[in-house]
C-alpha atoms as one frame of an Amber mdcrd trajectory, in Angstrom:
protein
  13.033 -40.989 -29.731  15.447 -42.860 -27.530  18.804 -41.798 -26.165  18.452
 -38.152 -27.199  19.943 -35.524 -24.943  19.349 -31.825 -25.363  21.320 -29.353
 -23.287  20.432 -25.677 -23.425  22.512 -23.101 -21.575  21.390 -19.519 -21.458
  23.195 -16.644 -19.771  21.610 -13.361 -18.758  23.233 -10.163 -17.550  20.827
  -9.718 -14.633  17.731 -11.050 -12.930  15.782  -8.229 -14.576  16.913  -9.467
 -18.006  15.559 -12.936 -17.191  12.236 -11.487 -16.084  11.977  -9.379 -19.256
  12.702 -12.392 -21.458  10.197 -14.622 -19.676   7.477 -11.973 -19.712   7.236
 -12.016 -23.510   4.693 -14.332 -25.202   7.580 -16.398 -26.592   9.263 -16.637
 -23.197   6.028 -17.720 -21.540   5.541 -20.439 -24.158   9.098 -21.725 -23.703
   8.664 -21.789 -19.913   5.355 -23.622 -20.305   6.917 -26.244 -22.588   9.893
 -26.784 -20.285   7.830 -27.159 -17.142   5.061 -29.292 -18.671   7.301 -32.245
 -19.549   7.595 -35.021 -16.994  10.832 -36.424 -18.381  14.271 -34.961 -17.988
  15.816 -32.456 -15.636  15.512 -28.708 -15.379  18.065 -26.816 -13.335  18.668
 -23.176 -12.594  21.748 -21.470 -11.205  21.618 -17.867 -10.097  24.764 -16.241
  -8.837  27.878 -14.338  -9.692  30.386 -15.927 -11.991  34.065 -15.473 -11.282
  36.947 -16.370 -13.577  40.370 -17.157 -12.154  43.518 -17.312 -14.240  46.732
 -18.953 -13.103  49.810 -17.155 -14.374  52.679 -19.367 -15.423  55.222 -17.622
 -13.174  52.999 -18.265 -10.137  52.664 -21.988 -10.901  56.393 -22.771 -11.144
């Protein structure tokens, strides 16, 4: 297959939740499949997510 792009985003509530998910047989198989491929990119971001909202009266 050429020119196929697959993007998977997964969000977890905590590092412990990630560890629990990856410790299952299914999680281990997914991790094995992702890390065994030589093509593509695999990235991980760990951190706190903040959301900022601009209020209309503050913009004007």
